BAPADREN-80575 format. One line per 4 residues: number of its first residue (from 1); their letters; for each residue x, y, z of C-alpha. Coordinates in steps of 0.5 Angstrom, whole numbers, plus 500, padded with zeros to 3 digits. Layout:
NUM = a = X:Y:Z; ...;
end
This chain:
1 = xxxx = 506:526:562; 504:524:554; 497:522:552; 497:515:549;
5 = xxxx = 499:515:541; 502:522:542; 509:523:539; 513:528:543;
9 = xxxx = 514:534:540; 522:533:540; 528:530:536; 529:523:538;
13 = xxxx = 535:521:541; 539:516:538; 538:512:545; 534:513:550;
17 = xxxx = 536:517:556; 532:518:562; 535:525:563; 532:527:556;
21 = xxxx = 526:523:555; 521:525:561; 515:524:558; 511:517:559;
25 = xxxx = 503:515:558; 500:514:565; 496:508:562; 503:505:560;
29 = xxxx = 506:505:567; 500:502:570; 500:496:565; 508:495:567;
33 = xxxx = 506:495:574; 501:490:573; 506:486:569; 512:486:574;
37 = xxxx = 509:487:581; 516:489:584; 516:495:580; 509:497:583;
41 = xxxx = 509:504:586; 517:505:585; 520:510:581; 523:504:576;
45 = xxxx = 516:503:573; 516:511:571; 523:510:568; 520:503:564;
49 = xxxx = 514:507:562; 519:513:559; 523:507:555; 516:505:553;
53 = xxxx = 514:512:551; 521:512:547; 520:506:543; 513:508:541;
57 = xxxx = 515:515:539; 521:511:535; 516:506:531; 512:512:529;
61 = xxxx = 517:516:526; 522:511:523; 522:511:516; 519:505:512;
65 = xxxx = 522:502:506; 518:504:500; 513:499:498; 512:497:491;
69 = xxxx = 504:498:492; 505:506:493; 509:506:486; 502:504:483;
73 = xxxx = 497:506:487; 495:513:490; 493:513:497; 487:517:500;
77 = xxxx = 485:518:508; 478:521:507; 474:516:510; 473:517:518;
81 = xxxx = 477:512:522; 470:509:525; 467:507:519; 465:500:517;
85 = xxxx = 464:501:510; 466:505:504; 461:507:499; 463:510:492;
89 = xxxx = 461:509:485; 464:505:479; 464:509:472; 465:504:467;
93 = xxxx = 462:509:461; 465:515:460; 459:521:460; 459:526:455;
97 = xxxx = 457:533:455; 453:536:449; 452:543:446; 445:546:449;
101 = xxxx = 440:552:447; 439:558:451; 433:554:454; 435:547:454;
105 = xxxx = 432:543:460; 435:536:458; 442:537:460; 446:530:460;
109 = xxxx = 448:527:466; 455:524:467; 454:521:474; 448:517:473;
113 = xxxx = 452:511:469; 456:510:475; 454:504:479; 454:505:487;
117 = xxxx = 459:500:490; 460:498:497; 467:496:500; 468:494:507;
121 = xxxx = 473:497:512; 477:491:515; 482:492:521; 489:490:520;
125 = xxxx = 492:488:527; 499:485:530; 503:486:537; 509:486:540;
129 = xxxx = 511:485:547; 517:485:553; 518:480:558; 518:481:565;
133 = xxxx = 526:481:565; 526:486:559; 522:491:564; 526:489:570;
137 = xxxx = 533:490:566; 530:497:563; 528:500:569; 533:497:574;
141 = xxxx = 539:498:570; 537:503:565; 538:499:559; 534:500:552;
145 = xxxx = 528:496:551; 529:493:544; 526:498:540; 526:493:533;
149 = xxxx = 520:489:536; 516:496:535; 519:497:528; 517:490:526;
153 = xxxx = 510:490:528; 509:497:524; 513:494:518; 509:487:518;
157 = xxxx = 502:492:518; 505:496:512; 507:489:508; 500:487:510;
161 = xxxx = 497:493:507; 502:492:501; 499:485:500; 492:488:500;
165 = xxxx = 494:493:494; 495:487:490; 491:481:492; 486:484:497;
169 = xxxx = 484:479:502; 478:475:499; 477:471:505; 474:478:508;
173 = xxxx = 471:480:501; 477:485:499; 480:485:492; 487:488:489;
177 = xxxx = 489:490:483; 491:483:481; 484:480:482; 479:486:482;
181 = xxxx = 473:484:478; 473:491:475; 480:491:472; 480:490:464;
185 = xxxx = 484:485:461; 488:486:454; 490:480:450; 497:479:449;
189 = xxxx = 500:479:442; 506:475:443; 508:474:450; 513:469:453;
193 = xxxx = 519:474:454; 523:469:457; 524:466:451; 530:468:447;
197 = xxxx = 527:467:441; 522:473:443; 525:479:439; 525:486:442;
201 = xxxx = 520:488:437; 515:483:439; 516:486:446; 514:493:444;
205 = xxxx = 508:490:440; 505:487:447; 507:494:451; 504:498:446;
209 = xxxx = 498:494:445; 496:494:453; 497:502:453; 493:503:447;
213 = xxxx = 488:498:450; 487:503:455; 486:509:450; 481:505:446;
217 = xxxx = 477:503:452; 476:509:455; 475:513:448; 481:517:449;
221 = xxxx = 479:519:456; 485:516:459; 492:515:458; 497:511:462;
225 = xxxx = 502:514:466; 505:508:470; 506:501:468; 509:495:472;
229 = xxxx = 512:489:471; 517:484:475; 524:485:475; 525:479:470;
233 = xxxx = 520:482:465; 523:489:465; 530:486:464; 528:483:458;
237 = xxxx = 525:489:456; 531:493:457; 536:488:454; 533:485:448;
241 = xxxx = 535:489:442; 530:492:436; 534:488:431; 540:485:429;
245 = xxxx = 542:492:425; 541:496:431; 544:497:438; 537:500:441;
249 = xxxx = 533:496:446; 526:495:446; 526:499:453; 530:505:450;
253 = xxxx = 525:505:444; 519:505:448; 522:511:453; 523:515:447;
257 = xxxx = 516:515:445; 513:515:452; 517:520:455; 512:521:461;
261 = xxxx = 511:514:463; 513:512:469; 516:504:469; 515:501:476;
265 = xxxx = 519:494:478; 514:490:481; 516:483:484; 509:481:485;
269 = xxxx = 507:481:478; 511:475:477; 507:469:476; 501:472:478;
273 = xxxx = 496:471:472; 492:465:470; 496:459:471; 502:462:474;
277 = xxxx = 503:467:468; 507:474:468; 503:480:469; 504:487:466;
281 = xxxx = 499:493:469; 498:500:467; 494:505:469; 493:513:469;
285 = xxxx = 495:514:476; 490:519:479; 486:518:486; 480:520:482;
289 = xxxx = 481:514:478; 483:509:483; 486:509:490; 488:505:496;
293 = xxxx = 483:507:502; 487:508:508; 482:509:513; 486:509:520;
297 = xxxx = 494:509:520; 498:505:524; 497:506:531; 499:503:538;
301 = xxxx = 495:502:544; 496:502:551; 500:495:553; 496:489:556;
305 = xxxx = 499:485:562; 499:478:559; 502:472:563; 509:474:564;
309 = xxxx = 510:479:559; 507:486:557; 504:486:550; 503:492:546;
313 = xxxx = 497:491:541; 497:495:534; 492:496:529; 491:500:522;
317 = xxxx = 484:500:518; 483:499:511; 478:500:505; 482:496:500;
321 = xxxx = 483:498:493; 477:503:491; 476:503:483; 472:508:480;
325 = xxxx = 474:509:473; 475:502:471; 477:504:464; 483:508:466;
329 = xxxx = 487:501:467; 488:495:464; 493:489:465; 496:483:460;
333 = xxx = 497:476:462; 502:471:459; 508:476:458;
end
């Protein structure tokens, strides 16, 4: 018998097999008997519990598709699961050290310039379930419980976390990269990349202005390592030539002068700026500068008998996007 939320230490078979999968959660078996009375005190309830245990294990081990937010934002998990808030310091001025004498007692503080901030931790929840007939069929005929239901529950939570990374959830006081009040904005020089008249050089000028903006505002302390824009803007950058006498595109030129810069395709940036304008965003990607606080990973709880079905509640906990070094990033609207 396995404990709740524990993934059995074995390779998952492609399909449930009662001979191979012998672990189950006693709480699951009890809930199944409550949901389907005819399975009470019967070997069939154990078989159904084993199937549910298999589904839960598969949900935990299934690889999720890559989320765009992960390309831009590092994730931290150091806040305890039971925390109600995250306390951090926002540094908007870079501290500076100095040469000191042998008996100096006026060492400059580089930490007192930060403002103490607090971010509320919020729960993200959904559920999936099985009807009485699903449970009867799995127990009596050995057919698999549909594992895709659990997969979709986990994917829905992952997508909500991804949305929080970009736009937060203002109803609950959470901000993302696009609407966080501490993300600096660099004024666009040319913009309107969709216009065929916009040249490759003008696109290059906009990108360089954003990247230089981060260097300038941080007095050279931060330099962008990742830049993101939507797929259309990225296609214009990759296809618009630098001039009529060269085949070199804006993208080729920029990659030649910024060889260590990661380029991310981010559909969420299309029309996400003021007045529906398109956004370009860049940052020095480092969890010491900013990160997404994943307080509690996706978790499945013991099932609950409700009406004519068995419901499995799911939860994750999020502290949202934490920005400690606001000068390490910038955005540009109107491209």
